[in-house]
C-alpha positions as CSV (number, residue, x, y, z in Angstrom):
1,F,14.8,4.2,-70.7
2,P,16.5,3.9,-74.0
3,E,19.8,2.6,-72.7
4,D,18.2,-0.5,-71.1
5,P,18.3,-3.6,-73.6
6,Y,14.6,-4.9,-71.9
7,Y,12.9,-1.6,-72.0
8,R,12.4,-1.1,-68.1
9,L,11.2,2.2,-67.0
10,W,14.1,3.8,-64.5
11,Q,13.2,6.7,-62.8
12,P,15.2,9.2,-60.6
13,F,14.4,9.0,-57.0
14,K,14.5,12.0,-54.5
15,D,13.8,12.2,-51.1
16,D,14.3,15.4,-48.8
17,S,16.3,14.0,-45.8
18,T,18.5,12.2,-48.1
19,D,21.7,13.6,-50.3
20,V,22.3,13.0,-53.9
21,V,25.9,12.2,-54.8
22,S,27.1,11.7,-58.7
23,S,29.6,9.0,-59.5
24,Q,32.9,10.2,-61.0
25,S,33.8,7.2,-63.0
26,S,31.8,4.4,-65.2
27,I,30.8,1.0,-64.5
28,T,30.5,-2.1,-66.8
29,T,27.2,-3.8,-66.0
30,S,27.6,-6.6,-68.7
31,E,28.8,-9.0,-66.0
32,F,25.1,-8.2,-63.7
33,W,22.8,-10.9,-64.4
34,N,20.2,-9.0,-64.9
35,K,21.9,-6.2,-67.2
36,P,20.8,-2.8,-65.2
37,P,22.1,0.5,-67.7
38,A,25.3,1.8,-66.7
39,E,23.2,5.3,-66.0
40,A,21.3,3.8,-62.9
41,F,25.0,3.6,-61.3
42,A,25.5,7.3,-62.4
43,T,24.1,8.7,-58.7
44,A,23.3,7.4,-55.6
45,I,21.4,8.7,-52.3
46,T,23.2,8.5,-49.1
47,M,23.4,10.1,-45.7
48,S,25.9,12.9,-44.7
49,T,26.6,11.2,-41.6
50,T,26.8,7.2,-40.9
51,K,23.3,6.8,-39.5
52,K,20.9,4.3,-40.9
53,L,19.2,5.1,-43.9
54,D,15.9,4.9,-44.5
55,V,14.1,5.2,-48.0
56,Q,10.2,4.5,-48.7
57,W,10.4,3.3,-51.9
58,P,8.4,2.6,-53.9
59,L,6.3,5.6,-53.3
60,G,2.8,4.4,-53.7
61,L,1.1,1.8,-51.8
62,L,1.5,-2.0,-53.4
63,P,-1.2,-4.7,-53.4
64,S,-0.5,-7.3,-51.0
65,T,1.2,-9.6,-52.6
66,R,4.6,-11.4,-53.8
67,Y,7.2,-9.3,-55.6
68,H,10.8,-9.6,-57.3
69,V,12.7,-7.0,-55.5
70,S,16.5,-5.8,-56.9
71,L,18.6,-3.5,-55.5
72,Y,22.0,-1.9,-56.9
73,F,24.7,-0.5,-55.0
74,R,28.4,0.8,-56.2
75,D,31.0,2.6,-53.9
76,D,32.6,5.1,-56.3
77,R,35.6,5.3,-53.8
78,N,38.6,3.4,-53.9
79,S,38.4,1.6,-50.6
80,K,41.1,2.5,-48.0
81,T,41.8,1.1,-44.7
82,N,38.8,1.4,-42.0
83,T,36.5,3.0,-44.8
84,W,34.7,0.2,-45.8
85,R,31.0,0.8,-46.9
86,V,29.6,-2.1,-45.2
87,F,25.8,-2.3,-44.2
88,S,22.7,-4.6,-44.0
89,I,19.8,-4.0,-45.6
90,L,16.4,-4.7,-44.0
91,V,12.7,-4.3,-46.2
92,N,9.8,-3.3,-43.7
93,G,11.9,-4.4,-41.0
94,K,12.6,-7.7,-42.3
95,T,16.6,-8.7,-43.2
96,F,16.5,-8.8,-46.4
97,Y,20.8,-8.4,-46.8
98,S,23.5,-8.4,-44.2
99,N,26.9,-7.3,-44.2
100,L,26.9,-5.9,-47.6
101,N,30.3,-4.8,-48.5
102,V,29.8,-2.7,-51.6
103,T,32.8,-2.1,-54.1
104,T,33.8,-0.1,-57.0
105,D,32.5,-2.7,-59.2
106,G,28.8,-2.5,-58.1
107,V,26.5,-5.2,-56.7
108,T,23.2,-6.2,-56.7
109,V,20.9,-7.9,-54.1
110,Y,17.7,-9.5,-54.6
111,A,14.4,-11.5,-53.7
112,P,12.9,-13.6,-56.3
113,N,9.4,-13.7,-54.1
114,W,9.0,-11.3,-51.3
115,P,5.8,-10.7,-49.4
116,L,5.2,-6.9,-49.8
117,S,1.9,-4.7,-48.6
118,G,1.2,-1.1,-48.4
119,K,3.9,1.4,-47.8
120,T,7.6,0.1,-48.3
121,L,10.4,1.0,-46.3
122,I,13.9,0.2,-47.1
123,S,16.4,0.8,-44.3
124,L,20.3,0.8,-44.8
125,I,22.2,0.1,-41.5
126,P,25.7,0.7,-41.4
127,D,28.0,-1.7,-39.9
128,T,29.5,-0.9,-36.3
129,K,33.0,-0.8,-37.9
130,S,31.8,1.1,-40.9
131,S,33.3,4.8,-41.3
132,I,31.3,5.7,-44.3
133,A,27.2,6.4,-45.0
134,P,25.1,3.4,-46.6
135,L,24.2,4.2,-50.0
136,I,22.0,3.3,-52.8
137,N,22.0,3.5,-56.4
138,A,18.8,2.3,-58.0
139,G,16.3,-0.5,-57.5
140,E,13.4,-2.4,-59.3
141,I,10.2,-4.3,-58.3
142,Y,7.8,-6.4,-59.8
143,Q,4.4,-8.1,-59.1
144,L,4.3,-11.3,-59.5
145,M,1.5,-12.4,-61.8
146,P,0.2,-16.0,-61.2
147,L,-0.9,-17.6,-64.4
148,G,-3.8,-18.8,-62.9
149,G,-4.1,-21.8,-65.7
150,R,-3.6,-21.7,-69.8
151,T,-5.7,-21.5,-72.7
152,L,-6.8,-25.0,-74.4
153,P,-3.7,-26.0,-76.2
154,Q,-5.5,-26.7,-79.6
155,D,-7.0,-23.0,-79.4
156,V,-3.6,-21.7,-78.6
157,M,-1.8,-23.5,-82.1
158,A,-4.8,-22.5,-83.9
159,M,-4.3,-19.0,-83.0
160,E,-0.1,-18.8,-83.8
161,E,-1.3,-20.5,-87.2
162,L,-3.5,-17.5,-88.1
163,A,-1.2,-15.0,-86.6
164,R,1.6,-16.4,-88.9
165,G,-1.0,-15.6,-91.9
166,F,-1.3,-11.9,-91.3
167,D,1.7,-9.7,-92.7
168,N,1.4,-7.4,-89.5
169,P,-0.6,-9.4,-86.6
170,P,-1.2,-7.2,-83.6
171,L,1.9,-6.5,-81.5
172,D,0.5,-8.4,-78.2
173,W,-0.2,-11.7,-80.3
174,S,2.6,-13.5,-78.6
175,G,2.3,-15.8,-75.5
176,D,-0.7,-17.3,-74.3
177,P,-4.0,-15.8,-75.9
178,C,-6.3,-15.5,-73.0
179,L,-4.2,-15.3,-70.0
180,P,-3.5,-13.4,-67.8
181,R,-7.0,-12.1,-68.8
182,E,-6.1,-8.3,-68.2
183,N,-3.4,-9.0,-70.7
184,S,-5.7,-11.1,-73.6
185,W,-4.8,-10.8,-77.0
186,T,-6.4,-7.8,-78.9
187,G,-9.7,-8.9,-80.2
188,V,-9.8,-12.2,-79.0
189,S,-12.3,-13.3,-77.0
190,C,-12.0,-16.3,-74.3
191,S,-14.4,-18.0,-72.0
192,Q,-14.5,-17.7,-68.3
193,E,-13.0,-21.9,-67.6
194,K,-10.0,-22.4,-65.7
195,M,-8.7,-23.7,-69.1
196,P,-10.1,-20.8,-70.9
197,R,-11.2,-21.8,-74.8
198,I,-10.9,-18.8,-77.9
199,I,-14.9,-17.9,-78.3
200,A,-14.3,-14.6,-80.9
């Protein structure tokens, strides 16, 4: 996504059971700790009534492990008496956040280590006093990948020295040369030990 300083991939989401609404004003996201692009708040999905909003997201099945999950919300309306947009968030039936009061400044809620498996259902349940349907603008999800060790430090130092000697080292020659195994450096072969050695 070209406007994202961290090169994250943001894709539109559409569900036939929900309504897509566009924002009528801009937002500044520099105050958000993880700096989402302002375009992520340009549209939202909601319901035409105040009933619960269920969203199956992401669309695919997730491997059973832990994830970092961030959800983004913004109310484009100026709040007036008895028109607060307040709701609770459940993920697969477990409380993720209670009594979220969405404002025109926008808000994010997140869990850095949330267990997920298979289909994921996000439910936004309006407060009994809320006369406005819940909405959601965007979400992010990252699978947590355990490193499971590290490459022998002497080998890492030797590889970093080698990389400094190249005019144009491969783009992925940064971080640990061997781990995680599926992301080892291009052209580098490592042993299979818990603390791997570079063997070629």
